[in-house]
KETORGU-875715 format. One record per residue (C-alpha): residue number from 1; chain; x, y, z. Coordinates in nm, 3 decimals. Layout:
N
+-----+-------+---------+---------+---------+
|  nr | kette |       u |       v |       w |
+-----+-------+---------+---------+---------+
| NUM |     A |       X |       Y |       Z |
...
+-----+-------+---------+---------+---------+
//
This chain:
319
+-----+-------+---------+---------+---------+
|  nr | kette |       u |       v |       w |
+-----+-------+---------+---------+---------+
|   1 |     A |  21.615 |  12.836 |  22.791 |
|   2 |     A |  21.422 |  12.501 |  22.911 |
|   3 |     A |  21.547 |  12.347 |  23.187 |
|   4 |     A |  21.472 |  12.035 |  23.350 |
|   5 |     A |  21.459 |  11.723 |  23.358 |
|   6 |     A |  21.324 |  11.510 |  22.993 |
|   7 |     A |  21.164 |  11.180 |  22.935 |
|   8 |     A |  21.038 |  10.976 |  22.687 |
|   9 |     A |  20.770 |  10.712 |  22.727 |
|  10 |     A |  20.815 |  10.381 |  22.707 |
|  11 |     A |  20.545 |  10.321 |  22.434 |
|  12 |     A |  20.728 |  10.543 |  22.218 |
|  13 |     A |  21.042 |  10.349 |  22.245 |
|  14 |     A |  20.821 |  10.032 |  22.185 |
|  15 |     A |  20.685 |  10.178 |  21.857 |
|  16 |     A |  21.037 |  10.280 |  21.719 |
|  17 |     A |  21.181 |   9.973 |  21.763 |
|  18 |     A |  20.901 |   9.718 |  21.739 |
|  19 |     A |  20.970 |   9.560 |  22.057 |
|  20 |     A |  20.742 |   9.283 |  22.216 |
|  21 |     A |  20.594 |   9.354 |  22.566 |
|  22 |     A |  20.617 |   9.030 |  22.727 |
|  23 |     A |  20.522 |   9.178 |  23.116 |
|  24 |     A |  20.441 |   9.559 |  23.201 |
|  25 |     A |  20.318 |   9.659 |  23.518 |
|  26 |     A |  20.066 |   9.925 |  23.368 |
|  27 |     A |  20.033 |  10.071 |  23.113 |
|  28 |     A |  20.294 |  10.112 |  22.861 |
|  29 |     A |  20.203 |  10.529 |  22.763 |
|  30 |     A |  20.265 |  10.579 |  23.188 |
|  31 |     A |  20.634 |  10.450 |  23.193 |
|  32 |     A |  20.895 |  10.685 |  23.127 |
|  33 |     A |  21.248 |  10.612 |  23.046 |
|  34 |     A |  21.480 |  10.968 |  23.203 |
|  35 |     A |  21.824 |  10.875 |  23.054 |
|  36 |     A |  22.018 |  10.842 |  22.728 |
|  37 |     A |  22.253 |  10.592 |  22.857 |
|  38 |     A |  22.202 |  10.185 |  22.760 |
|  39 |     A |  22.366 |   9.936 |  22.898 |
|  40 |     A |  22.426 |   9.574 |  22.921 |
|  41 |     A |  22.470 |   9.489 |  23.331 |
|  42 |     A |  22.755 |   9.216 |  23.274 |
|  43 |     A |  22.887 |   9.327 |  23.584 |
|  44 |     A |  22.486 |   9.350 |  23.805 |
|  45 |     A |  22.453 |   9.002 |  23.703 |
|  46 |     A |  22.841 |   8.876 |  23.795 |
|  47 |     A |  22.691 |   8.999 |  24.158 |
|  48 |     A |  22.894 |   9.353 |  24.139 |
|  49 |     A |  22.629 |   9.632 |  24.277 |
|  50 |     A |  22.850 |   9.911 |  24.322 |
|  51 |     A |  22.763 |  10.262 |  24.134 |
|  52 |     A |  22.447 |  10.082 |  23.936 |
|  53 |     A |  22.280 |  10.337 |  23.796 |
|  54 |     A |  21.879 |  10.245 |  23.770 |
|  55 |     A |  21.777 |  10.509 |  23.546 |
|  56 |     A |  21.945 |  10.304 |  23.248 |
|  57 |     A |  21.803 |  10.103 |  22.977 |
|  58 |     A |  21.891 |   9.739 |  23.049 |
|  59 |     A |  21.977 |   9.519 |  22.725 |
|  60 |     A |  22.025 |   9.135 |  22.770 |
|  61 |     A |  22.194 |   8.968 |  22.471 |
|  62 |     A |  22.349 |   8.623 |  22.356 |
|  63 |     A |  22.660 |   8.697 |  22.600 |
|  64 |     A |  22.395 |   8.760 |  22.916 |
|  65 |     A |  22.175 |   8.502 |  22.872 |
|  66 |     A |  22.400 |   8.224 |  22.799 |
|  67 |     A |  22.596 |   8.336 |  23.110 |
|  68 |     A |  22.275 |   8.298 |  23.282 |
|  69 |     A |  22.172 |   7.977 |  23.211 |
|  70 |     A |  22.534 |   7.792 |  23.289 |
|  71 |     A |  22.470 |   7.909 |  23.703 |
|  72 |     A |  22.327 |   7.672 |  23.948 |
|  73 |     A |  21.955 |   7.752 |  23.979 |
|  74 |     A |  22.000 |   7.915 |  24.343 |
|  75 |     A |  22.216 |   8.135 |  24.220 |
|  76 |     A |  22.041 |   8.223 |  23.899 |
|  77 |     A |  21.752 |   8.334 |  24.086 |
|  78 |     A |  21.971 |   8.571 |  24.333 |
|  79 |     A |  22.130 |   8.719 |  24.041 |
|  80 |     A |  21.803 |   8.754 |  23.842 |
|  81 |     A |  21.693 |   8.931 |  24.109 |
|  82 |     A |  21.964 |   9.172 |  24.179 |
|  83 |     A |  21.947 |   9.326 |  23.835 |
|  84 |     A |  21.521 |   9.345 |  23.909 |
|  85 |     A |  21.525 |   9.484 |  24.219 |
|  86 |     A |  21.671 |   9.783 |  24.184 |
|  87 |     A |  21.376 |   9.861 |  23.918 |
|  88 |     A |  21.525 |  10.006 |  23.588 |
|  89 |     A |  21.251 |  10.133 |  23.384 |
|  90 |     A |  21.286 |   9.812 |  23.117 |
|  91 |     A |  21.475 |   9.545 |  23.032 |
|  92 |     A |  21.529 |   9.463 |  22.661 |
|  93 |     A |  21.596 |   9.091 |  22.561 |
|  94 |     A |  21.753 |   9.090 |  22.215 |
|  95 |     A |  21.760 |   8.878 |  21.864 |
|  96 |     A |  21.432 |   8.661 |  21.990 |
|  97 |     A |  21.659 |   8.500 |  22.284 |
|  98 |     A |  21.471 |   8.264 |  22.486 |
|  99 |     A |  21.307 |   8.463 |  22.789 |
| 100 |     A |  21.390 |   8.224 |  23.110 |
| 101 |     A |  21.112 |   8.155 |  23.342 |
| 102 |     A |  21.329 |   8.326 |  23.631 |
| 103 |     A |  21.345 |   8.662 |  23.434 |
| 104 |     A |  20.983 |   8.710 |  23.398 |
| 105 |     A |  20.937 |   8.627 |  23.711 |
| 106 |     A |  21.122 |   8.845 |  23.867 |
| 107 |     A |  21.014 |   9.135 |  23.660 |
| 108 |     A |  20.652 |   9.081 |  23.819 |
| 109 |     A |  20.802 |   9.070 |  24.140 |
| 110 |     A |  20.960 |   9.393 |  24.139 |
| 111 |     A |  20.727 |   9.585 |  23.880 |
| 112 |     A |  20.967 |   9.592 |  23.611 |
| 113 |     A |  20.923 |   9.666 |  23.193 |
| 114 |     A |  21.047 |   9.370 |  22.973 |
| 115 |     A |  21.070 |   9.347 |  22.646 |
| 116 |     A |  21.174 |   9.142 |  22.363 |
| 117 |     A |  21.346 |   9.233 |  22.015 |
| 118 |     A |  21.432 |   9.038 |  21.714 |
| 119 |     A |  21.719 |   9.345 |  21.646 |
| 120 |     A |  22.129 |   9.261 |  21.686 |
| 121 |     A |  22.255 |   9.362 |  22.015 |
| 122 |     A |  22.487 |   9.577 |  21.922 |
| 123 |     A |  22.305 |   9.751 |  21.673 |
| 124 |     A |  22.040 |   9.783 |  21.891 |
| 125 |     A |  22.238 |   9.937 |  22.144 |
| 126 |     A |  22.377 |  10.186 |  21.933 |
| 127 |     A |  22.061 |  10.320 |  21.778 |
| 128 |     A |  21.839 |  10.311 |  22.116 |
| 129 |     A |  22.166 |  10.529 |  22.247 |
| 130 |     A |  22.138 |  10.779 |  21.939 |
| 131 |     A |  21.744 |  10.801 |  21.987 |
| 132 |     A |  21.712 |  10.885 |  22.358 |
| 133 |     A |  22.018 |  11.101 |  22.339 |
| 134 |     A |  21.826 |  11.306 |  22.105 |
| 135 |     A |  21.470 |  11.254 |  22.264 |
| 136 |     A |  21.615 |  11.361 |  22.607 |
| 137 |     A |  21.890 |  11.599 |  22.497 |
| 138 |     A |  21.921 |  11.964 |  22.680 |
| 139 |     A |  21.669 |  12.189 |  22.451 |
| 140 |     A |  21.537 |  12.559 |  22.401 |
| 141 |     A |  21.304 |  12.713 |  22.200 |
| 142 |     A |  21.425 |  13.050 |  21.932 |
| 143 |     A |  21.249 |  13.279 |  21.687 |
| 144 |     A |  21.355 |  13.185 |  21.357 |
| 145 |     A |  21.357 |  13.011 |  21.041 |
| 146 |     A |  21.588 |  12.705 |  21.001 |
| 147 |     A |  21.686 |  12.540 |  20.633 |
| 148 |     A |  21.921 |  12.356 |  20.484 |
| 149 |     A |  22.063 |  12.508 |  20.192 |
| 150 |     A |  22.342 |  12.293 |  20.035 |
| 151 |     A |  22.378 |  12.039 |  20.284 |
| 152 |     A |  22.445 |  12.313 |  20.533 |
| 153 |     A |  22.167 |  12.408 |  20.832 |
| 154 |     A |  22.081 |  12.784 |  20.829 |
| 155 |     A |  21.950 |  12.925 |  21.097 |
| 156 |     A |  21.744 |  13.284 |  21.019 |
| 157 |     A |  21.710 |  13.512 |  21.263 |
| 158 |     A |  21.574 |  13.900 |  21.266 |
| 159 |     A |  21.294 |  14.118 |  21.375 |
| 160 |     A |  20.920 |  14.055 |  21.287 |
| 161 |     A |  20.862 |  14.121 |  20.910 |
| 162 |     A |  21.233 |  14.114 |  20.820 |
| 163 |     A |  21.117 |  13.861 |  20.537 |
| 164 |     A |  21.248 |  13.565 |  20.734 |
| 165 |     A |  21.011 |  13.332 |  20.573 |
| 166 |     A |  21.022 |  13.508 |  20.268 |
| 167 |     A |  21.375 |  13.409 |  20.220 |
| 168 |     A |  21.268 |  13.038 |  20.352 |
| 169 |     A |  21.018 |  13.022 |  20.067 |
| 170 |     A |  21.307 |  13.154 |  19.781 |
| 171 |     A |  21.504 |  12.881 |  19.877 |
| 172 |     A |  21.258 |  12.612 |  19.872 |
| 173 |     A |  21.163 |  12.717 |  19.539 |
| 174 |     A |  21.569 |  12.670 |  19.471 |
| 175 |     A |  21.593 |  12.334 |  19.582 |
| 176 |     A |  21.610 |  12.349 |  19.940 |
| 177 |     A |  21.462 |  12.249 |  20.230 |
| 178 |     A |  21.268 |  12.379 |  20.516 |
| 179 |     A |  21.278 |  12.270 |  20.856 |
| 180 |     A |  21.086 |  12.483 |  21.046 |
| 181 |     A |  20.961 |  12.834 |  21.050 |
| 182 |     A |  20.870 |  13.092 |  21.341 |
| 183 |     A |  20.945 |  12.836 |  21.635 |
| 184 |     A |  21.232 |  12.618 |  21.639 |
| 185 |     A |  21.353 |  12.360 |  21.888 |
| 186 |     A |  21.696 |  12.350 |  21.915 |
| 187 |     A |  21.863 |  12.027 |  22.098 |
| 188 |     A |  22.242 |  11.980 |  22.203 |
| 189 |     A |  22.252 |  11.614 |  22.089 |
| 190 |     A |  22.638 |  11.641 |  22.186 |
| 191 |     A |  22.905 |  11.897 |  22.346 |
| 192 |     A |  22.935 |  11.969 |  21.961 |
| 193 |     A |  22.617 |  11.951 |  21.787 |
| 194 |     A |  22.281 |  12.155 |  21.796 |
| 195 |     A |  21.996 |  11.958 |  21.612 |
| 196 |     A |  21.702 |  12.220 |  21.527 |
| 197 |     A |  21.328 |  12.103 |  21.443 |
| 198 |     A |  21.023 |  12.210 |  21.432 |
| 199 |     A |  20.696 |  12.165 |  21.648 |
| 200 |     A |  20.482 |  11.865 |  21.595 |
| 201 |     A |  20.188 |  12.104 |  21.539 |
| 202 |     A |  20.307 |  12.339 |  21.285 |
| 203 |     A |  20.549 |  12.139 |  21.122 |
| 204 |     A |  20.632 |  12.266 |  20.730 |
| 205 |     A |  20.373 |  12.570 |  20.786 |
| 206 |     A |  20.506 |  12.889 |  20.695 |
| 207 |     A |  20.323 |  13.239 |  20.750 |
| 208 |     A |  20.368 |  13.490 |  20.472 |
| 209 |     A |  20.240 |  13.826 |  20.541 |
| 210 |     A |  19.986 |  13.943 |  20.277 |
| 211 |     A |  19.905 |  13.561 |  20.239 |
| 212 |     A |  19.883 |  13.369 |  20.507 |
| 213 |     A |  19.994 |  13.035 |  20.598 |
| 214 |     A |  20.098 |  12.820 |  20.357 |
| 215 |     A |  20.209 |  12.423 |  20.349 |
| 216 |     A |  20.546 |  12.401 |  20.218 |
| 217 |     A |  20.505 |  12.009 |  20.240 |
| 218 |     A |  20.148 |  11.997 |  20.039 |
| 219 |     A |  20.282 |  12.365 |  19.804 |
| 220 |     A |  20.609 |  12.237 |  19.671 |
| 221 |     A |  20.608 |  11.856 |  19.749 |
| 222 |     A |  20.794 |  11.620 |  19.996 |
| 223 |     A |  21.162 |  11.674 |  19.897 |
| 224 |     A |  21.116 |  12.081 |  20.029 |
| 225 |     A |  21.076 |  11.980 |  20.368 |
| 226 |     A |  21.265 |  11.761 |  20.631 |
| 227 |     A |  21.220 |  11.707 |  21.011 |
| 228 |     A |  21.502 |  11.801 |  21.190 |
| 229 |     A |  21.899 |  11.928 |  21.037 |
| 230 |     A |  22.208 |  12.049 |  21.236 |
| 231 |     A |  22.297 |  12.370 |  21.294 |
| 232 |     A |  22.596 |  12.478 |  21.130 |
| 233 |     A |  22.556 |  12.842 |  21.089 |
| 234 |     A |  22.346 |  13.174 |  21.231 |
| 235 |     A |  22.260 |  13.419 |  20.994 |
| 236 |     A |  22.072 |  13.738 |  21.148 |
| 237 |     A |  21.900 |  13.962 |  20.903 |
| 238 |     A |  21.868 |  14.351 |  21.023 |
| 239 |     A |  21.755 |  14.656 |  20.830 |
| 240 |     A |  22.088 |  14.830 |  20.672 |
| 241 |     A |  22.180 |  15.092 |  20.814 |
| 242 |     A |  22.397 |  15.349 |  20.652 |
| 243 |     A |  22.597 |  15.471 |  20.934 |
| 244 |     A |  22.683 |  15.071 |  21.049 |
| 245 |     A |  23.015 |  14.959 |  20.936 |
| 246 |     A |  22.963 |  14.587 |  20.823 |
| 247 |     A |  23.198 |  14.312 |  20.764 |
| 248 |     A |  23.363 |  14.351 |  20.417 |
| 249 |     A |  23.658 |  14.077 |  20.415 |
| 250 |     A |  23.503 |  13.806 |  20.697 |
| 251 |     A |  23.839 |  13.763 |  20.813 |
| 252 |     A |  23.675 |  13.818 |  21.175 |
| 253 |     A |  23.428 |  13.520 |  21.211 |
| 254 |     A |  23.181 |  13.567 |  21.475 |
| 255 |     A |  23.002 |  13.328 |  21.715 |
| 256 |     A |  22.683 |  13.315 |  21.916 |
| 257 |     A |  22.626 |  13.070 |  22.224 |
| 258 |     A |  22.298 |  12.825 |  22.184 |
| 259 |     A |  22.312 |  12.590 |  22.509 |
| 260 |     A |  22.665 |  12.621 |  22.551 |
| 261 |     A |  22.776 |  12.593 |  22.217 |
| 262 |     A |  22.942 |  12.855 |  22.023 |
| 263 |     A |  22.784 |  12.852 |  21.665 |
| 264 |     A |  22.957 |  13.092 |  21.368 |
| 265 |     A |  22.724 |  13.348 |  21.279 |
| 266 |     A |  22.650 |  13.644 |  21.006 |
| 267 |     A |  22.499 |  13.950 |  21.053 |
| 268 |     A |  22.321 |  14.027 |  20.693 |
| 269 |     A |  22.203 |  14.437 |  20.634 |
| 270 |     A |  21.878 |  14.421 |  20.421 |
| 271 |     A |  21.796 |  14.657 |  20.160 |
| 272 |     A |  21.564 |  14.667 |  19.801 |
| 273 |     A |  21.724 |  14.498 |  19.535 |
| 274 |     A |  21.934 |  14.258 |  19.753 |
| 275 |     A |  21.851 |  13.884 |  19.681 |
| 276 |     A |  21.850 |  13.732 |  19.961 |
| 277 |     A |  21.829 |  13.369 |  19.852 |
| 278 |     A |  22.109 |  13.392 |  19.664 |
| 279 |     A |  22.344 |  13.536 |  19.949 |
| 280 |     A |  22.235 |  13.300 |  20.189 |
| 281 |     A |  22.321 |  12.997 |  19.874 |
| 282 |     A |  22.702 |  13.146 |  19.907 |
| 283 |     A |  22.675 |  13.215 |  20.278 |
| 284 |     A |  22.616 |  12.828 |  20.320 |
| 285 |     A |  22.846 |  12.723 |  20.055 |
| 286 |     A |  23.126 |  12.955 |  20.180 |
| 287 |     A |  23.095 |  12.816 |  20.518 |
| 288 |     A |  23.131 |  12.446 |  20.390 |
| 289 |     A |  23.452 |  12.582 |  20.215 |
| 290 |     A |  23.576 |  12.693 |  20.549 |
| 291 |     A |  23.508 |  12.359 |  20.710 |
| 292 |     A |  23.680 |  12.213 |  20.443 |
| 293 |     A |  24.010 |  12.463 |  20.493 |
| 294 |     A |  23.983 |  12.711 |  20.253 |
| 295 |     A |  23.905 |  13.066 |  20.363 |
| 296 |     A |  23.844 |  13.293 |  20.054 |
| 297 |     A |  23.947 |  13.632 |  20.232 |
| 298 |     A |  24.283 |  13.493 |  20.396 |
| 299 |     A |  24.341 |  13.306 |  20.014 |
| 300 |     A |  24.319 |  13.710 |  19.889 |
| 301 |     A |  24.482 |  13.873 |  20.168 |
| 302 |     A |  24.792 |  13.631 |  20.123 |
| 303 |     A |  24.794 |  13.726 |  19.687 |
| 304 |     A |  24.803 |  14.075 |  19.801 |
| 305 |     A |  25.064 |  14.055 |  20.055 |
| 306 |     A |  25.252 |  13.864 |  19.747 |
| 307 |     A |  25.177 |  14.178 |  19.535 |
| 308 |     A |  25.326 |  14.410 |  19.819 |
| 309 |     A |  25.637 |  14.210 |  19.837 |
| 310 |     A |  25.705 |  14.283 |  19.431 |
| 311 |     A |  25.549 |  14.600 |  19.393 |
| 312 |     A |  25.682 |  14.796 |  19.789 |
| 313 |     A |  25.349 |  14.918 |  19.993 |
| 314 |     A |  24.977 |  14.872 |  19.893 |
| 315 |     A |  24.690 |  15.089 |  19.937 |
| 316 |     A |  24.418 |  14.850 |  20.041 |
| 317 |     A |  24.190 |  15.156 |  19.962 |
| 318 |     A |  24.199 |  15.054 |  19.568 |
| 319 |     A |  24.055 |  14.742 |  19.652 |
+-----+-------+---------+---------+---------+
//
């Protein structure tokens, strides 16, 4: 598992949100944001400086600019200096509002990047937070294949040569989408959600033993691939072991922990003649049904229980 702090360059943020750069103390490629938090510094501008996190992106919208404009000149400079002297990673003025001379002066004085955006303040705060939350999320890299089947993100794991990539190709041919093959970058974007993607340098590529490397996007079309997907289910493929007892009912659910989040897990034994792509499709649909509140195994047991009440003891071996 990866550890430590992550960051995203200011250059990527500027390009993603089409910011206009008003001032930067050095090339934006060399400046970084480390916190996903995005705030509007109303209390700071009002003079309250306690418990202020200077690693957060600062947004100045209509309310902040209007408030600053009505301050006496000497207090105006003091309050703006109070914001910039703690050196936040960047200050963004929204809705193409007027950049007060005092704001630009303080940005240059303390070496703080200053940008302007045409976007609405509330929508920018929301979208920028979502963007940073993904880019700065705790992460790890797992060996496996990630596909999206009927809207369910399935992480296929198992030993090398078990048939993960072959199953992915069959699923793609059946209209589903490939996210990652071999290396899956998993990010924890919330306390309940894991998102998987592929490293950029191997994105959309698949390795098939006996054929070699293929590009799923070029071979099957743009609709056959996707950049990211939520991980809803982990399927572990393993060779069929006649001595092992496999779950036939699906009553007891298994989970695997990734980055502190438990993800539902299935173990599927592989042997000649099993149509793995169809099995994975059914696993995806069944998982979605369970999330919607229906469990086929529980329904069956309930029906058998009702029959037992009418006919006496029932021998489950006959089913």
